[in-house]
N, C-alpha and C positions, 0 to 999 in steps of 0.2 A: 159487131162484137159478140153477139150471142152465138154465132156459128163458130167462132174461134175459141170459145170456152172462157172460163173465168176461174181464177184461183181465189177461193174464199178462205180467209184465215179467221177462225172463230176464237175469240178470247172469252172464256167462261169463268165467271166468278164463283169459286168454291169456298165461300167463307164458312167458318164453323157455326155461324148462326143458322145455317141450313138445318143443322141437327136438332134445332128446337122444335120443328114440326116435320115429322117423317113423311107425311103425306105430301106436303108442299115440296119437299126435297125430291121425291119421286116425280112429281109433276114437272118440276123445273128441269131436271136432267132429261126426262123423256122428251120434253119439248125441244131441247137443244139437240139431242141425238136425232130426233125425227127431222128437224130442219136440215141437219147435215146430210141425211139420206136423201131428202128431197132435192137438195142442191146437186148431188152427184147423179141422181136419176134423171134430172131434167135435161142434161146434155152429156153426151158421152165424153166430151172433151173437158168437162169441168173437173177441177181438182180441189182438194180440201186439205186444210191443216187445222187442228184443234189444239189450243193451248189453254191449260187450266191455271188459275192463279188463286192462291189462298193468302193468308196473312204471313206466311213464312217462305213460300216457295212458288216457283212457276215451272210447269212441266208440259212437254208435248204429249198429248194423249193420242194424237194421230198426225202424221205417221209415227209409229212407235220406234223408239231407239233400240228395242230388243227384237231380235229376229224370231219370227214365228212362221211356221209352215202354213200355207194356205189350206183352208178346210173347205171341202166341197159341200155346198148347201143342199139340204134335203127338203126344205120347205118352199122351194120355188123362187126364192129371192136371188138377186144378183150376188155373186160371191164377194164382190167388193163391198157391198153394204154389210154383209155379215162380218167381214174382216174389220170394217170400221167400228161396228158395235162391240166386237170382242176386244179390240185394241183400247177403245175408250174405257170400257168396263174394267179391264185389267190394270191399266195405268192409273185410273181414278181410285181403284181400291188400294193400290200400292201407295198412292199419294196421301190418302186419308189415314191409313193405318200407321204411316211413318210418324215417328215422334220428333217434334221440333221444340226448340227452346228459344226464348226471346221475348221482348216486350212489344213487338210490332203488332198492332191491332188492325190496321187497314190491309185490304187485299192488295197485292202487288200488281195491280192492273197496268201501271205504266211500264213495269219491267216486261210483262207479257206482250204488250204492244210493241216494245222495242225488239223483242225476239221475233215477233211476227214480221216486222219490217226487214230484219236481217234475213229471214227465211225467203221473203219475196225477192230480195236482191240476189240471193244465192240461186234461186230458180232461174232468174234472168241470165246469170252467167253460165249456168249449165245448159240452158236451152239454146242450141246453136242455130236452129232454124228461125227463131223469132228474136227480134231485137228487144222487145219489151213484152212482159207478161201482164195481161189484164188482170189486175188483182184488186181486192178490197178487203178491209178488216171489219169484222162485226164484233162489237163488245157487248156482252150480255152481263149485266151487273145487278146484284141483289143487295149488297151491303152498302152502308153509308160511307161517305168520304169526308175527311176533315181538311184536305188541302196540304197534307204533309208531303206529297209527291209533286208539288206544283211545278218545280223546275224540270223534273223528268217528263211530265206531261207535255210541257211547252216544247221541249227539245224533240219529242216524238212527233208532235203535230207539225212542226216546221220541216222535219225530215220527210214525213209523209206527203206534205204539200210539194216538196221539191221533186219527189219521184212520181208525183201524180197518183197517189193511192188514197182513196177515200176511206174515212173511218166512220162507220155507222155505229150508233149507240142505241141500245134498247135497255131501259132501266125498269126494274121492278121495285116499286115503293116510292121513295122520295127523289126529287130532282137532284142533279149533280151539275153545278155550274162549270166545273173544269172539263167534264166530258162533253158538255154542250158546246163549249168553245172549240174543242177538237173537231166535232162534227161540222161546225160552221167554217172553220179554217180550211179543212180538207175537202169540203164539198159533199159531206156525207149526210145521212139522215139521223135525226135525234127524236126519240119518242119515249115517253114515260107512261107506264101502266101501273095501276094500283092493285090489281088482282092477278095472282100468279096463274090462275086458270086461263087468262087471256093471252098468255105468252105465245103459245104455238100459233094461234090465229094471227096475232100481230106480226110475228116473224114471217109468216107466209104472205100476208097481204102487203106488208110495207118493205120487207127486206129481201124478198126473193128476186125481184127485178134488179138489174144492174143500174148503174148511175145514168147511163144514156137513156134507158127505157123509162125511168122514173119521170123524165121530163114530159112524157106523153100521157102519164097517168094523173088522175085527180087525187093527189095526195093531200093530207091535212096541211093547212097553212103553217109555216114555221113560226115558232114562238120567239119572243124577244130574247136575245142572247145576253146572258149575264157575263160581262167581260171584266168583272172585278178581279184584281190580282190578290194573291195570297202573300201575307207578310212573312218574312223569313225568321221572325223572332217567335211568333205564336202560331204560325201556320193557319191563320184564319183569314177569310176574305175581308178586304177593307175597301171603303169608298174613297178615302183620301189617306195618303201616307207620305213618307219620306223615301226618296230614291237615291241610291248611291250613284254619283256621277261617274264612277270608274267601271263598275260591273253591273249596274242597273238593278241591284238588289232592293227589295221593297221592305220598309219597316213601318209599323203602325205608329211609332212615335220616334222622336229624335234620339239617336244613340251616338256616343262619342267615337265608336269604332265599328267598322263594317266587319261582321263576322265571316263574310265570304272571301273578301280580298285583303282584309286587314288594313284598309286605308283609314287614317285618322281624319275625322271631320273637324274642320275649323269652325267650331260653334261656340257661342257665348264667350267670345274673347274680345276685349276692347281693341278698337282700331288704333293703330300706331300713327300718330301725326308727326310727320317729319319736320325738323327745324327749318325755318326760313333761312335761305342763304342771304348773307349781307352783301 
């Protein structure tokens, strides 16, 4: 698989909380861009796609949707690496400067993963010589998650599992049970770090190798996966709840009506006892 090359789709969390510490923001973005360059430089057949997600939008940072002329590098680097850096910087600046309105507070990571899966399928249809593209998705997340996109996450995980695409997750800060479920379902790697200065080292040591090569490496033992579901009423993870028998929506307490499929639950009604036939 290494000689055939690999398509890496990076999903980068660009949440506004990055602006709280400018030094951490530079370290975070530099680590992501450096890892993208390492992936391209490690194999001439490797390809790359970078998708950014904030609390209002998702956007392809590379390849860019705007046409740009190739610039010849003067510092000895590969021209492709310089093109990647320029494209990511240009699109990221446009994404941050743009004004958005709304009450959404979570980063749209699930939407970015969905766009990444569509990009992988498009590459498979365009590649005539190969029936299947060896691809994987890497999610780098820095903001917290409350489970508001639970259904979107699960749909993405099942789709990735069906097409054989692993979803790797690297978190900075606190753990995320939903992303941990996705890595376990798709056969990816999940790891959480607490210091942003450890990001680049962690990406190189744990996420540079493909899924097949990782089986030969001495990687950290996987942690217990939190498979709690998120209720559809408060978007919080629950240990026990009520499940709709029609659409399998989860609720933390009994409700008379399913808000997803509008099925009326037959609850708290006295049983009708039929009259005995004479």
